[in-house]
C-alpha positions in Angstrom: 136.8 -75.6 61.9 138.1 -79.1 62.7 139.1 -81.6 60.1 136.2 -83.9 61.2 133.8 -81.0 60.8 135.2 -80.1 57.4 134.9 -83.7 56.2 131.4 -84.0 57.5 130.3 -80.8 55.7 131.9 -82.0 52.5 130.2 -85.3 52.8 126.8 -83.6 53.5 127.3 -81.4 50.5 128.2 -84.2 48.2 125.2 -86.2 49.4 122.9 -83.3 48.8 124.3 -82.7 45.4 123.8 -86.4 44.5 120.2 -86.4 45.8 119.5 -83.2 43.8 120.9 -84.7 40.6 119.0 -88.0 41.2 115.8 -86.0 41.8 116.3 -84.1 38.6 116.9 -87.2 36.7 113.8 -88.9 38.2 111.5 -86.0 37.2 111.5 -86.5 33.4 107.7 -87.1 33.3 107.0 -84.4 35.8 109.2 -81.9 33.7 107.3 -82.8 30.5 103.9 -82.3 32.2 105.1 -79.1 33.8 106.2 -77.8 30.3 102.9 -79.1 28.8 104.7 -80.6 25.9 107.0 -83.5 24.9 109.6 -82.8 22.2 110.4 -85.6 19.8 112.5 -86.3 16.7 112.1 -88.6 13.7 113.1 -88.7 10.0 110.0 -87.7 8.1 110.9 -89.8 5.1 110.0 -93.3 6.2 106.5 -94.0 4.9 104.0 -95.0 6.2 105.4 -94.3 9.6 106.7 -90.8 9.0 106.2 -88.7 5.9 105.5 -85.2 4.6 102.2 -84.5 2.9 102.0 -81.1 1.4 104.9 -80.0 3.7 103.1 -81.3 6.8 104.1 -84.1 9.0 101.9 -87.2 8.7 102.0 -91.0 9.1 101.3 -93.8 11.5 103.8 -92.6 14.1 102.4 -89.0 14.0 98.9 -90.2 14.6 99.8 -92.7 17.3 102.2 -90.4 19.1 99.6 -87.7 19.1 97.2 -90.1 20.9 99.8 -91.1 23.4 100.5 -87.4 24.1 96.8 -86.8 24.7 96.8 -89.6 27.2 99.7 -87.9 29.0 97.9 -84.6 28.9 100.6 -82.8 26.9 101.2 -81.6 23.3 103.7 -83.3 21.0 106.3 -81.2 19.2 108.1 -82.9 16.3 111.6 -82.4 14.7 112.6 -83.7 11.3 116.2 -84.9 11.4 118.4 -87.4 9.4 118.3 -90.8 10.9 122.0 -90.8 11.6 121.7 -87.8 13.9 118.6 -88.8 15.9 119.9 -91.2 18.5 123.1 -89.1 19.1 120.8 -86.1 19.5 118.7 -87.9 22.1 121.8 -88.8 24.1 122.7 -85.1 24.5 119.2 -84.1 25.4 118.2 -82.1 22.3 114.7 -83.6 22.7 112.8 -85.8 25.0 111.9 -88.8 22.9 112.6 -90.5 19.5 109.3 -91.2 17.9 111.0 -92.7 14.8 110.4 -96.5 14.6 113.5 -97.9 16.3 114.0 -101.7 16.0 114.3 -103.3 19.4 117.7 -105.0 19.7 119.6 -106.3 22.8 122.4 -103.8 22.1 120.0 -100.9 22.0 118.2 -102.0 25.1 121.4 -101.7 27.0 121.7 -98.1 26.0 118.2 -96.7 25.7 114.8 -97.1 27.3 112.2 -98.5 25.0 108.4 -98.3 25.0 106.3 -101.3 24.2 106.3 -102.3 20.5 104.4 -99.9 18.2 104.7 -102.1 15.1 106.1 -105.2 13.4 109.6 -104.7 12.0 110.4 -108.0 10.3 112.7 -107.5 7.4 111.5 -108.2 3.8 112.4 -107.4 0.2 110.8 -105.4 -2.5 111.6 -105.6 -6.3 110.4 -103.9 -9.5 107.1 -105.0 -10.8 107.5 -108.1 -12.8 111.0 -108.8 -11.5 112.5 -112.3 -11.6 112.8 -112.9 -7.9 110.2 -115.3 -6.6 111.7 -115.9 -3.1 114.1 -114.1 -0.8 116.9 -116.6 -1.5 116.8 -115.6 -5.2 118.7 -112.5 -4.2 122.0 -114.5 -4.1 124.6 -112.9 -6.3 122.5 -109.8 -7.0 122.5 -106.2 -5.6 120.3 -105.1 -2.7 119.8 -101.6 -1.4 119.3 -100.7 2.3 119.2 -97.6 4.5 122.6 -97.3 6.2 122.9 -97.5 10.0 119.7 -99.4 10.6 119.1 -102.7 12.3 117.7 -103.9 9.0 121.2 -103.4 7.5 122.7 -105.7 10.0 120.1 -108.4 9.4 120.7 -108.1 5.6 124.4 -108.5 6.1 123.8 -111.7 8.1 121.4 -113.0 5.4 124.1 -112.4 2.8 126.5 -114.6 4.7 123.8 -117.3 5.1 123.2 -117.3 1.3 126.8 -117.2 0.3 126.9 -113.5 -0.8 125.2 -110.7 -2.6 126.1 -107.0 -3.0 124.7 -104.6 -0.4 124.5 -100.9 -1.3 123.8 -98.4 1.5 121.7 -95.3 1.2 121.0 -92.3 3.3 117.3 -92.8 3.1 114.8 -95.4 1.9 113.5 -93.1 -0.8 117.0 -93.0 -2.5 117.1 -96.8 -2.5 113.6 -97.0 -4.0 114.5 -94.5 -6.7 117.5 -96.6 -7.7 115.4 -99.8 -7.7 112.8 -98.2 -10.0 115.6 -97.0 -12.3 117.0 -100.6 -12.5 120.2 -99.9 -10.6 119.2 -102.4 -7.9 117.6 -105.9 -8.0 115.8 -105.3 -4.7 115.6 -103.2 -1.6 115.4 -104.5 2.0 113.3 -102.9 4.7 110.7 -103.6 7.3 107.7 -105.5 6.0 105.2 -102.7 6.8 107.2 -100.1 4.9 107.6 -102.3 1.9 103.9 -103.4 1.9 102.9 -99.7 2.0 105.3 -98.9 -0.9 103.9 -101.7 -3.1 100.3 -100.7 -2.1 100.7 -97.1 -3.1 102.9 -97.7 -6.2 101.6 -101.1 -7.5 102.7 -100.3 -11.1 106.3 -100.0 -10.0 107.0 -102.2 -7.0 106.0 -105.6 -5.6 107.1 -107.4 -2.4 108.9 -110.7 -2.3 107.2 -113.1 0.1 107.7 -114.3 2.7 109.8 -111.8 4.8 113.3 -113.3 5.3 114.1 -111.8 8.7 113.5 -113.1 12.2 110.4 -111.5 13.9 111.3 -108.0 15.1 109.4 -105.0 16.5 109.6 -101.3 16.3 109.3 -99.1 19.4 110.1 -95.6 20.5 113.0 -94.7 22.7 114.3 -92.2 25.2 117.3 -91.9 27.6 117.5 -94.4 30.4 118.2 -92.0 33.2 115.1 -90.7 34.9 112.7 -92.1 32.3 111.1 -94.9 34.4 107.9 -93.1 35.1 107.7 -91.7 31.6 108.1 -95.1 30.0 105.5 -96.6 32.4 103.0 -93.8 31.5 103.6 -94.2 27.8 103.2 -98.0 27.9 99.9 -97.7 29.8 98.7 -95.3 27.1 99.8 -97.7 24.3 98.0 -100.6 25.9 94.8 -98.5 26.4 95.0 -97.4 22.7 95.3 -101.0 21.6 92.5 -102.2 23.9 90.0 -99.6 22.8 90.5 -100.2 19.1 92.3 -97.0 18.2 95.5 -98.8 17.3 93.8 -101.3 15.0 92.0 -98.4 13.2 95.4 -96.7 12.6 97.0 -99.9 11.4 94.2 -100.5 8.9 94.5 -97.0 7.7 98.3 -96.9 7.2 99.3 -100.6 6.7 96.1 -102.1 5.3 95.9 -104.7 8.1 95.6 -104.8 11.9 98.1 -106.8 14.0 98.0 -107.4 17.7 101.1 -106.3 19.4 102.8 -107.5 22.6 101.6 -105.9 25.8 104.9 -106.8 27.5 108.4 -106.3 26.3 109.2 -109.2 23.9 112.2 -111.3 24.6 115.2 -110.5 22.4 
């Protein structure tokens, strides 16, 4: 075999391998449909989006993702994982999708493929019932709890700098922060407005929200890996728009949040 023939064969093999790899990456939606299921992960301790009721997964995200899966013609399988391990798990392909409510940020958009928004995610504060905070700025010099590793934590840190400082205490889960707030070890807890509204609605004798939310308008969405997910994201977005247009989304919002809010049908500018 001549050198030219050898090089040509090597080049052909490399090209074929690249095409095979590209084809495999481009078939994420087809692979999910062939398997008849889409595997997802979330932290089931983020009410009202994700929670356990009598040991069973429930919440807004569960209900909405089930509807999207039906539109795709597949079943949804859910894993309950700590938030800190979810995005790393997605990156190493332990599951297809993250159906946890992930805040859309420019940094995350560079790394992950987002669906259209599934909910508002503007940051707000909650305090104990009868607390002395009447506006978000009253938190200056006090102690605020927040779930660690979240986009809300970064916004809270920026707000602290704007106000001139308050103590931020990080927690592994929102429930831990709420427990410390109820026990008087915190002055407030920061989180997304829908989560805190649900908390105050379901435990009105313990908690009350501080109005208005202090954060810039933000949205939650679901994410997957960028490679090979174009068709999958397109199909899921089409399903989300359909679910909003036919009223199913509003019904779910009323059920879980107490109010219905129209969501962008195109990716919002960040």
